[in-house]
N, C-alpha and C positions, 0 to 999 in steps of 0.2 A: 668364594662366597656363594651360599645357597640362594636360589631364586625363591622369594617369598610368594608362594602360589596359592591363591584363594580358589577353592573349588566350590562353585555355587550349584545347589541342587534344591529339589522340592518345588515350591511355587503353587499358586492358585490354579490348579490344572487337574483334570480327571486323571492325568497320568502322574500324579504327585508321587505315589508309592514306587511306581516304576523308576522314576528319576532317583530316588533314594537307593534302590538296588543298583543301578548303573553307577552311581557316584561312589558308593562304598566299594564295589568291585574295583573301580579305577584307583581309588586312593590307596587300596591295598597293594596295587601293582606299581605305583610311582616310586621312582628312585629317590630314597631319602638322603642319599649322598649329595644329590643335585638340588633337591627342592625341599624347602620348609612347607609342609602341606597344612593349609589352614582351611578347615571345612567351614562353609557358610550355607546354612540351611534357611530356606524361605518357607516358613509355615503356611498352612492353608489360609490363615488370616492376614497374609502378606507380611508378617513380622520377620525380620532377620535375626538369625542366632549364630554364634560361633563358639567353639570350645572343642577340646580334644575328644570329649565324649561323643561328639556327633559323627565320629568315625565308626562307631559301634552301632549296629542296626538294632540292638536291643533297646536302645533309648527311645526309639520311635513307637515301642509298644505302649509307652506311658508318658503322656505329655508333661506330667508333673516331674518325671525324671529329667526330661529334657530341659525344663525351665530351671531345675535345681542345678544341673551340671553344665549349663551354658550361659552365655550372655546375649541379651537383646541389643543389637548394634544397627548402626546405619553406615553405609559406605559412601565416602565422598572424597573430593580432592582438597588438600589443605597445604598451602605453601609449597606446591610442587610435588607433594607426596600423596599417595593414596592410602587412606586409613579407614579402619573400622573403629568407630567411636561408640562407647556405651551410651545407651539412650536413657539410662536411669542413673540415680545417684549423682556423682560428680562428673559424669559424662566424660570420663578420661578416655584417652586412646588405648584401645585394646590391642590392636595389631596394625602394623604397616604392611602394605601389599605392593609387590612389583607387577604382577599381572594376575589375571583370573582365568579360570577354566570352566565355563558353563557346561554342566552335564545336567541339562533340563530337558523335559519333554512336554509338548503340548501347548495349548493356548495360554497366553499371558506370559510365557517365559521363552519358549523355543521359537515363537513366531515373530521375533523382531523387538518385542517390548523390552525385554531385558538387554538385548544387544544395543538398542537405541540408548538406553540409560548409560550403559558402560562407555559407548562412544561419545556421549555428550560430556561425561566427566573427563574423558581422555585416557582412560586406563587401557593398556594392552590386554587383549583377550584372544582366546583360542576359538576358531570356528569362523563361520560366515558372518559377513557384516549384516546390517539391517536389511538390505535389499534381498540378499540371498536367503535370509531367515524368513522373511515375509513370503516370498513366492515358493520357498521350499516347504512351507507349512500349509499352503492353500492349494488343494487339489485342483481347483478350477483354474487358478492363475497358471499352475504348472501346465495343465493340459493345453491351455490357450498358447502358452509360449512354445511348448513342444510342437504343436501343430504348425505355428509360424516357421519353426525350424525344420519342418518336414521329418519330425521324429514320429514313429508309428505309435498312435494311441488307440485304445479299444473305443468303439462308438459310444458316445455318451450325450446326455443332456443335463442342464443344471437349472436351477430356479431358486427364488427366494421363498421363504416360508409364508410371506403375506400373499404372493402370487398363488400358492397352493390353496391358502385359506379363502382367497377370493373366488377362485375358479379351479377347483381340484380336478373337474372333468377334463379341462383342457390340458392340464399338466399330465394327467394319466394318458390321455390320448397321445400326447407327444412321446412319452415313455414307451407305450406299447408298440410304437413304430420300431423301436430297437428289437423287440421280440423277447419273450421270456426264455429263460430266467435272466433276472437283472440283479445287480448288487447295489444297494443304496448306502451312501455314505455322507455324513456330515463333511462340510468342506475343509475344516480346519483342525480336525482331531487326528491323533495317531493311535498306535497300539490297538487298532481295530475296535475302538470304542464307538459305539453307536452304529456299527455297520451290521447290515443284515442282507440276506438273499431273498428275493421274492420270486415265486414261481406262478403266480396268478394275481388277478386284480385284488382279491381280498387280502392276501398277504402283502401285496404292494402297499395298500393303504396303511397296514399296521407298521410296516418298516419305515415308511415316510413319517408316521406320527412319532415313532421312536427317534428317528434322526433329528427332527425338528426340536426335540427337547434339548439337544446339545448345540445346535448351530442355527443361524438364520439363512444359511445358503446350503443347498443340497445338491450333491451330483449323483446321477444314476448312470451306471455303466452296463453295457451288454456283457453278460458272463461269457467268457471265451470257452468254446468247446474243446474237448480233448486236452484239458488244461494241465500244464506243468508250471508250478510257480518257482521262479529262481530269482536269487538275489546276489548281487555283486557289491563290493565296497570300493570306493575310490578315495585316495589320500593325495592331498596336495593343495594347489591353488591354480589360478588361471595361467600361471607361467609353466607349471610343471605338474603332472599327476601321474599316478600309477593305479593299476587295479589289482584286486585281490583274487583269490579263488572264487569260483562260482558255486553257490550251494543250491541244491533242490530242497525246498521246504515241503514237508509232508504234513498237511493239517489233518486233524481228526474229523473235521466237518468240511463244508463246502469252501471254506476259506480259513485262514489262520486267525483264530479268535484271540481275544484278550486272554481268556483262560489257557489257551494252547501256549501263549507266549510266557505268561507270568505267574499263574497260580500253581505253585509247587507245594510239595509236601515234605520235602527234605529237612531234617532237623539240623540245627546249628546251635553252637553255644557262644553266647556273647561274653565279652571281657568282664561284664559285671556279674557274671555267674549264671544266669538263668537260661534254661533251654527254651527254644521257641521254634516255630515253623517259619521257613523263609522260602524264597524262590531264587534259583540261579539266573532268572531273567531269560533273555532270548537265547542264551547258550544252552538252555535245557530243552528247547523245542526240538521236534524230530526232524532230521535233515540228513542229506547225503552230500558229502563233499569229497571230491568235486562232483558236480551235477553231471548226470549221464548225457552229455551233449556232443555232437560231432564237432570237428575242428571249425567248420564253417559257421555254425550257430554260435559257438563260443566266441569266435572272432567278431561276429556281428554284435553280440551282446556287449563286449568290451568296447567296441567302437561307439555304439549308441550311449553307453554309460559315460564315457569321456566327453562326448559332445553335450550331453545333458549337463554334466558337472560344469562345464565351461560356460554354457549359455546362461545358467542360473547364477553364475559367479560364486559357486560354492567354495568352501575352504575347509581345511581340516580333514575330518573323516566323515563321509556320508555312505548310507547304504542306498542302492537303487533297486527297486523291485520291479521284476519283469513277469509278463504272462507269456507262455509259449503254447501255441496250438500244435501238439505233437503230430497230428495228421498232416497239416499243411506246412509245418515248420515255420509258420508266421510268428514273429516276435513283436510284442507290444510292451512299450515302456509304461509302467503303472505309476510309480511315484518315487520321489526322492525323500529320504529321511535325513533331515539336517544333522541332528544328533541322535544317531540310532541306539536302540537298546543294547547295552553292554559294549557300545562304541564299535560293534562288529568285530571285536578282537579275534574271534574264532575264525573269521574268514582270511585273516592275515597269517595265522600260525602255520598253514599249509605252505605259505610262500617263504618260510623261514624268519618271519618277523614276529617275535614274541610281544606279549602285551606291553611290557615296560618299554620296549623299543618303539612300538606304535605310539605310546603316549609322549615319549620324547620327540618323536617326529611331529606330532601335532603341535606341541608347545614351540618348537623351532619355527614351524610354519606361521604360528600366531605372532611370534616376534618379528619375523620377516614381514608379514602383512601390516603389522603396526609400523614399521619403519617406512614401508611404501605409502601408508596413509598420511603420516605426518610430513612426508616429503612434498605432498601436494598442497597447493594454495587453497585455504579454506576462508580466508578473510583478508580485508585490505586495511592498510594502516591509515588511509585517508578516511576522514569523518565527514560524511555529507551533511550531518546535522550541525556542523559548525556554522554559526551565523544565524541559527534558527531562533526566533523569538515568538512569544505567544501572539503578539499583535502583527508582526511583520511576515510571519510564515517562513517558508524555506526560501531564502534569497537566491535568485538565479536559477532555481530548479526548473522553471518553465520559461525562463528568459525574461529578463527585466528590460526596461526601456534603454535603448541604446547599446544593449548587450546581446 
């Protein structure tokens, strides 16, 4: 019997379109002998849709097409089953689900918001839980945890938007102690959205103003000299994990931008007939695999990656980005991507693991993690409210006379 697998993507996020690309790539590689693939698209207005047409990227060129060929639904648990119910008309059950596979990027979906909802209704899902998702999306939390675990991070400072608005001179003075150039980032975004490099006080103010439009917390890092950017993927959970090949990413600018990653010009043809422009996602970025690293540096990056994966309690597939000073051979961990673009399948192909096998592995890990989760105690049979009355309060909770 096939597993009824709901693939969730989209969402109210600046990385909405990136999520669509990643999800459609993945759905096209899932084994249809094992899985009944049920696309679940979250529109930018937070409405959920399902329908076979959502596997076709052409539908997203025209929202009228999307509404015409799909159904507006809600996901919930009913009598021990997980169902997608039509929100309109007779509100009938559209699909039953066994588990879900979130392929989402960015704020409001990848950051624990969606995972919390899935966990609260009890449905099995692929990837990290709420805690792993929260810290894996927040660059400041990550750096603080990495520092506590003695993992090497680049020098940085962070602040709230209100602190900057109240006393920008004090914040800038703190940043300038790092030394120019610096890179300014919103704390919780991905895909390089809102990120800019500043080389002087004037450009610093511009980059901070830009970052503040996306987030209320900002992190500023010292740019590493003689920089080589390398990425590695980790697959597994806290019990067991393995590492992929390491890539060297070659950006067109000072860092890998959103445009470098996702704005493509390749033409594709949708199943509904029209030609359109699309992007291959992260797989289309300029890279060298394997990265030109000596065995010692390679082993160090692999070790740090596994330690970071475990300390964040990550699960499924993540991509971990590193910065290397090629003159000193100093390695810095930059950030963990909970649900990386294209699920980093291209980093696993050199190890002999194709995309379909990688997806299988992720789903199996999700099932295993679900079994671990439900085996733990989360509530008690006893009811401390028994005996509670409006006038008498909670009998015995503070100790009554003679008791």
